[in-house]
Structure formats: C-alpha cells, structure tokens
C-alpha positions, -999 to +999 in steps of 0.1 A: -723+776-345-743+764-322-784+762-327-798+775-292-808+808-307-840+808-327-821+844-345-796+822-360-814+797-377-840+807-408-855+784-436-833+773-464-796+767-444-783+739-441-776+724-403-772+693-387-799+682-359-808+654-341-836+630-339-857+624-311-848+583-317-807+595-320-808+616-284-789+589-266-766+587-290-764+621-302-762+609-340-763+637-363-783+644-397-775+669-420-804+684-444-818+723-452-846+740-427-883+741-435-899+752-405-887+765-368-911+749-343-896+762-315-914+797-305-891+807-279-856+831-288-831+806-271-836+764-263-806+753-242-809+714-260-815+737-297-840+749-317-865+725-329-869+725-369-890+709-394-860+698-421-872+700-460-878+662-462-899+659-429-878+647-404-879+669-370-853+672-344-829+700-325-805+718-340-768+710-326-747+730-351-755+757-385-734+742-418-741+769-437-755+804-431-780+821-462-764+855-447-732+844-458-741+845-496 
C-alpha cells in the first residue's frame, strides 16, 4: 500500500519513508510513525510523517498496518 492517502496512515504503524536528503536516490528508511505532519487528505509525493526516532520524511510504503492485528 502506498502512502499518498492520510486515512491509511496512523501513529504506531510501520512504514518506509524517503528522507529529504534521500529524495534524489530514493533510499527508503523504515520506522514507526509517531506524528502525521501533512494536514491534507492526500499528497502526490506521500504523506509527511515523523518517526519515533525523530526522522521526518514522506511515506512511500506502508509495511504493517495496526488494523490487521
């Protein structure tokens, strides 16, 4: 599942994000969502989030959804 829709992303789920400095290479960083930073319902480049370790980036992939438990 991609990270372009805000409704699919909730604090506590595992995602793969692309950090600002990795946008050219597309390198993904995995982590757990702490905060959603994008206010709009959709974003073509992915919803911006803050991970629990403090890194900020746009969600490219949702790895595990907390609803599936």
